[in-house]
C-alpha positions, -999 to +999 in steps of 0.1 A: +274+029-258+276+029-220+307+021-203+304+020-165+306-006-137+277+009-118+241-003-121+216+025-124+179+020-116+153+047-125+117+049-135+110+045-171+089+076-176+099+085-211+078+090-242+087+067-271+082+064-307+079+029-322+104+020-345+094+000-375+116-025-390+098-024-423+114-002-451+130-005-485+164-019-487+191-002-509+192-023-542+224-040-549+232-068-575+251-086-550+256-090-513+266-059-494+301-056-480+302-038-446+332-024-429+330-027-392+355-008-370+362-022-335+352-055-347+360-076-315+336-055-292+304-070-280+280-048-300+302-050-331+303-089-328+263-086-329+266-064-360+290-089-377+269-119-368+237-106-380+252-089-411+265-123-423+233-140-414+217-116-438+237-130-465+262-101-466+300-097-462+319-081-434+355-067-432+362-061-396+393-040-381+404-047-346+435-046-324+424-080-309+413-106-334+417-132-309+389-117-288+363-122-316+336-146-308+300-154-317+279-130-295+259-143-266+228-123-275+221-137-310+245-168-310+223-191-291+242-225-283+272-213-304+278-182-283+314-178-273+328-200-301+354-186-324+341-164-352+350-180-384+331-175-415+338-174-452+320-141-454+341-124-427+376-110-432+394-098-401+421-073-403+444-068-373+451-031-368+444+002-350+417+025-362+439+055-353+465+043-378+458+056-414+474+027-431+453+003-412+422+020-420+431+021-456+435-017-456+399-020-449+390+000-479+413-019-504+383-037-515+347-023-524+328-013-493+292-005-494+285+010-459+304+014-425+296+007-389+318+024-363+316+005-331+349+016-313+352+015-275+376+009-246+389+025-215+406+059-220+435+047-201+440+020-227+431+037-259+439+073-252+418+105-248+410+111-285+407+077-300+370+080-310+374+113-327+407+106-344+396+072-357+363+085-368+380+112-388+404+088-405+372+065-413+353+096-427+384+106-449+386+071-462+349+068-471+350+101-490+381+089-509+364+057-518+329+070-525+312+054-495+283+074-484+263+056-455+275+048-419+262+041-385+281+052-355+274+036-321+276+065-296+260+068-261+230+082-243+243+114-229+262+127-259+253+160-274+217+170-268+208+137-252+223+146-218+189+150-201+179+115-214+204+099-192+196+092-155+210+116-129+236+093-115+249+087-150+251+125-156+272+129-124+296+102-137+297+119-173+310+151-155+335+133-132+348+099-137+338+097-174+345+133-183+375+124-207+355+098-225+325+120-230+346+147-243+359+123-269+325+111-277+310+146-281+339+154-305+332+123-323+296+135-326+306+168-340+329+151-366+302+128-378+277+157-381+300+178-402+311+148-425+287+155-452+279+118-453+248+099-447+250+090-410+230+078-382+245+084-346+230+057-325+226+064-288+216+033-269+206+033-233+219+007-208+234-022-228+228-058-221+239-090-237+205-105-237+188-121-267+172-096-292+137-087-285+129-074-319+114-044-301+132-010-305+119+024-295+133+058-303+130+076-270+122+112-265+126+112-226+147+092-202+162+061-217+158+025-205+179-007-214+183-024-247+202-054-256+233-051-278+216-075-302+187-050-308+213-022-312+230-042-340+197-045-357+190-008-357+224-001-370+220-027-399+188-011-409+205+024-408+231+012-433+210-009-456+175+007-459+173+034-486+146+054-469+158+049-433+140+078-413+169+085-388+197+094-414+212+125-403+199+122-370+210+109-335+182+088-321+182+074-286+171+038-285+157+017-259+136-016-257+100-016-244+109-041-219+135-018-203+115-004-174+148+002-154+183+011-161+200-023-159+238-021-167+253-055-166+288-051-150+296-090-154+327-098-174+305-112-200+292-076-208+325-060-209+327-027-228+326-030-266 
């Protein structure tokens, strides 16, 4: 997840591996129930919208339920309308609060998506790591094994996959948030759970393209809707090939880094 107000442009010179959306789903006698943390964020709202459209249930935790809205990318003419659905339960709470996290697991949960974000000045310097550790503990306590964690290009061993200008920001203006992201990354890797650390390139609020590439070189742009699709595959497909890995994803159409800095594409 990229959080910057600067537009970066660079040539898309990476090698990519095509990602197939065809795989076996995990068998279940009833619809899945997915817990989504950071539910009012833009990428999280895509995850919620698409999960519900697949016939599944969502329990979302957010500090700001009033901010929840149907996403622009997938929502079409309904984009921006209040997010009300029988298959959606929203819990107002803070993911750094153990009691609030436990509320999410008061019912049966099949899998988890962590889509937390926010400015360090607003949420604190260790929010991602602290929250993720609480979610991991709750998953273990409740026997939940599979999770997708939306991270960012530049985290861990993907630093060289980010454009030069963004790497400069990572070590200056965004130093604190990337320290937290890297610690979150370590916590997930050491969890012993079935995880996928998703590292998208420059995020947009465009409609889904249905084209997702796992990138070996420098990353391009990708819509939040396509990121959500990848996350849902990660938590629902039994033989998902990137479990236990941290793939960087971009869309074929992303030939240049185009971070939308408008209000509609706020961090989330």
